[in-house]
VMD Tcl script that draws the C-alpha trace (Angstrom):
set ca {
  {109.50 24.68 175.81}
  {107.24 22.67 173.48}
  {103.68 23.57 172.51}
  {100.97 21.14 171.31}
  {97.94 21.85 169.15}
  {95.43 19.08 168.95}
  {92.81 18.73 166.22}
  {90.43 16.28 164.51}
  {87.85 15.92 167.27}
  {84.17 15.99 166.75}
  {80.89 13.96 166.93}
  {81.28 10.30 165.94}
  {78.78 7.46 166.00}
  {79.58 4.38 168.03}
  {81.44 1.94 165.77}
  {82.65 4.83 163.50}
  {86.11 6.10 163.19}
  {87.97 9.37 163.94}
  {91.66 10.35 163.54}
  {93.08 12.91 166.00}
  {96.27 14.93 165.13}
  {98.72 16.75 167.32}
  {101.18 19.34 165.97}
  {104.21 20.05 168.13}
  {106.47 23.07 168.03}
  {110.14 22.75 169.16}
  {113.08 20.96 167.64}
  {113.38 18.38 170.29}
  {110.07 16.61 169.40}
  {111.77 13.51 168.15}
  {113.62 12.97 171.44}
  {110.41 12.46 173.46}
  {108.11 9.51 173.97}
  {104.78 11.02 173.07}
  {101.40 10.25 174.57}
  {97.68 10.84 174.19}
  {95.65 11.50 177.24}
  {91.90 12.26 177.83}
  {89.68 13.93 180.48}
  {86.02 13.15 180.72}
  {83.52 15.43 182.50}
  {83.97 15.09 186.27}
  {86.99 12.73 186.00}
  {90.75 13.07 186.13}
  {92.84 13.17 183.04}
  {94.04 9.63 182.24}
  {96.60 7.92 179.89}
  {95.26 6.61 176.62}
  {98.34 5.60 174.57}
  {102.19 6.32 174.12}
  {104.70 5.80 171.44}
  {108.49 5.68 171.63}
  {110.92 7.94 169.85}
  {111.19 5.83 166.68}
  {107.62 4.59 166.74}
  {108.82 1.02 167.28}
  {107.15 0.64 170.69}
  {103.58 1.49 171.51}
  {101.58 1.28 174.79}
  {97.79 1.48 175.28}
  {95.35 1.64 178.14}
  {93.43 -1.54 178.49}
  {90.24 0.38 177.73}
  {91.34 1.31 174.16}
  {93.61 -1.60 173.37}
  {92.68 -3.15 170.02}
  {90.52 -0.21 168.97}
  {92.97 2.81 168.99}
  {96.26 3.19 167.22}
  {98.98 5.72 167.99}
  {101.53 6.87 165.36}
  {103.98 9.61 164.71}
  {105.83 11.48 162.04}
  {109.01 13.05 163.43}
  {109.68 14.90 160.14}
  {106.38 16.73 160.47}
  {106.50 17.03 164.35}
  {103.16 15.27 164.64}
  {101.54 12.49 166.52}
  {98.22 10.83 165.66}
  {95.54 8.71 167.28}
  {93.37 6.64 165.10}
  {90.06 5.81 166.96}
  {88.19 2.83 165.55}
  {84.93 1.51 166.94}
  {84.71 4.23 169.53}
  {82.31 3.81 172.40}
  {80.22 6.43 174.33}
  {82.70 6.05 177.28}
  {85.40 7.35 175.03}
  {83.79 10.75 175.05}
  {86.30 13.22 176.51}
  {88.67 16.06 175.71}
  {91.80 14.53 174.19}
  {95.28 15.95 174.71}
  {98.73 15.10 173.50}
  {101.96 15.60 175.59}
  {105.26 13.98 176.04}
  {105.13 10.81 178.02}
  {105.26 11.04 180.97}
  {103.56 14.39 180.61}
  {105.06 17.76 181.35}
  {102.41 19.72 183.23}
  {103.36 23.08 181.82}
  {102.99 21.71 178.27}
  {99.19 20.89 178.09}
  {97.44 22.34 174.99}
  {93.78 23.13 174.71}
  {92.84 19.59 173.62}
  {90.21 18.53 171.11}
  {86.68 17.35 172.17}
  {85.55 13.90 171.02}
  {81.89 13.04 171.57}
  {80.77 9.50 170.76}
  {76.94 9.31 170.41}
  {74.33 8.10 168.01}
}
mol new
graphics top color blue
foreach p $ca { graphics top sphere $p radius 0.5 }
foreach p [lrange $ca 0 end-1] q [lrange $ca 1 end] { graphics top cylinder $p $q radius 0.2 }
display resetview
């Protein structure tokens, strides 16, 4: 069992920046691909970005490619999402999980609101 705690969300202006953090419990963190996912009001949860065990491979949804950057620190059991130039359509609750996700491992998420 692994638990995730997301943080760093808030209100950000379009074109600004925000860094989300995810702290994971469990000694097997480094063995998983990790991902960020998001759920906007009235929509299904969707994939945002993923990163391999070593951090050498990264994958992004087309909607965030070139604006968001995923990274991880296995020594600190943490994964991050740097959000640059966010848009109003990026407003959502953001979650981290292994990739592909384990449905019983979802945390509370962190709310990101992009608005001027």
